C-alpha positions as CSV (number, residue, x, y, z in Angstrom):
1,M,-12.1,-0.4,3.4
2,T,-9.7,1.2,1.3
3,L,-6.8,-1.0,0.4
4,L,-3.6,0.1,-0.5
5,H,-0.3,0.0,-1.4
6,I,3.0,1.3,-0.5
7,V,5.8,2.9,-2.8
8,D,8.5,4.7,-3.5
9,P,8.1,7.3,-6.5
10,A,11.8,6.8,-7.1
11,E,10.9,2.6,-7.7
12,W,7.6,3.5,-9.2
13,D,7.1,4.9,-12.5
14,G,3.3,3.8,-13.4
15,G,4.4,0.9,-14.5
16,T,2.9,-2.6,-13.0
17,I,3.9,-3.9,-9.7
18,Q,5.2,-7.9,-9.8
19,P,4.0,-9.8,-6.7
20,G,7.0,-10.1,-4.4
21,D,9.2,-14.2,-3.9
22,E,6.2,-14.7,-1.3
23,G,3.8,-14.5,-4.7
24,F,2.1,-11.7,-3.5
25,V,1.6,-7.6,-3.0
26,H,1.3,-6.9,-0.3
27,L,-1.5,-4.0,0.2
28,S,-2.8,-2.6,3.6
29,Y,-5.9,-1.5,4.7
30,D,-5.9,1.8,5.6
31,H,-6.7,1.5,9.1
32,Q,-3.7,-0.7,9.3
33,V,-1.2,1.1,6.7
34,H,1.3,2.7,9.0
35,V,1.8,-1.3,11.1
36,P,4.1,-2.0,8.2
37,G,4.8,1.7,7.5
38,N,7.4,1.8,10.4
39,L,7.7,-2.5,10.0
40,F,9.7,-1.8,6.5
41,Y,10.0,2.1,6.0
42,A,10.5,3.9,8.8
43,G,12.0,6.9,9.0
44,R,11.8,7.5,4.8
45,R,10.2,10.0,3.7
46,G,8.6,11.2,0.2
47,L,7.0,7.7,0.3
48,R,3.2,7.5,-1.8
49,L,0.0,5.9,-1.2
50,L,-1.8,3.5,-4.0
51,V,-4.8,3.6,-3.4
52,V,-6.4,0.2,-5.7
53,D,-9.8,0.0,-6.8
54,E,-11.1,-2.9,-4.0
55,P,-14.0,-4.0,-6.4
56,R,-11.1,-5.0,-9.4
57,V,-8.8,-6.3,-7.5
58,A,-11.4,-8.5,-5.3
59,A,-10.8,-12.4,-6.8
60,D,-7.0,-12.1,-6.4
61,V,-6.9,-10.6,-2.9
62,R,-5.9,-13.5,0.4
63,V,-6.5,-11.6,4.0
64,E,-4.0,-13.2,5.6
65,G,-3.1,-12.9,9.1
66,G,-5.2,-9.8,8.6
67,F,-3.6,-8.0,6.1
68,P,-4.7,-7.6,2.8
69,H,-2.6,-10.0,0.1
70,L,-2.7,-9.3,-4.2
71,Y,-1.6,-13.1,-5.5
72,A,-1.3,-10.6,-9.3
73,P,0.3,-8.0,-10.4
74,L,-0.3,-4.2,-9.1
75,T,-0.9,-3.0,-13.2
76,P,-2.1,0.9,-12.9
77,D,-5.2,0.7,-14.2
78,V,-6.3,-0.5,-10.7
79,V,-4.8,2.3,-9.1
80,L,-7.8,4.9,-8.7
81,G,-4.8,7.6,-7.3
82,D,-1.7,8.5,-5.1
83,L,-1.5,9.7,-1.7
84,P,1.5,11.2,0.3
85,F,2.7,8.5,3.1
86,E,4.8,10.9,5.8
87,P,5.8,10.0,9.1
88,D,5.6,12.2,11.9
89,D,8.2,14.0,12.8
90,D,10.1,11.3,14.8
91,G,9.7,9.0,12.2
92,V,7.2,7.5,13.1
93,F,4.1,6.3,10.7
94,Q,0.8,7.2,12.2
95,P,-2.9,5.7,11.9
96,L,-4.1,7.5,9.0
97,S,-6.8,10.0,10.5
98,A,-9.6,8.8,7.6
99,P,-10.3,6.3,4.9
100,G,-8.3,7.1,1.7
101,R,-6.6,10.0,4.3
């Protein structure tokens, strides 16, 4: 499964993403990324999915409530690339059609 992080390009310039107030960086597996997309970003366009190198962060990832959480900063060296993440015409994010899209 692919680890992904939703990001607004205007808020990320290839720098480090620090853990939030909860103490972790929110991640999703490819098959579930539409869930936080709809909870936190409904209707937003122009988002990207950062593809995270799972083996390099595995020691700092805990799965809680079915979702992976990174208990460390998300640094550019563990980002393999990024993908577009757009909702449908109604502003709803759909499940990815294939891992890594």
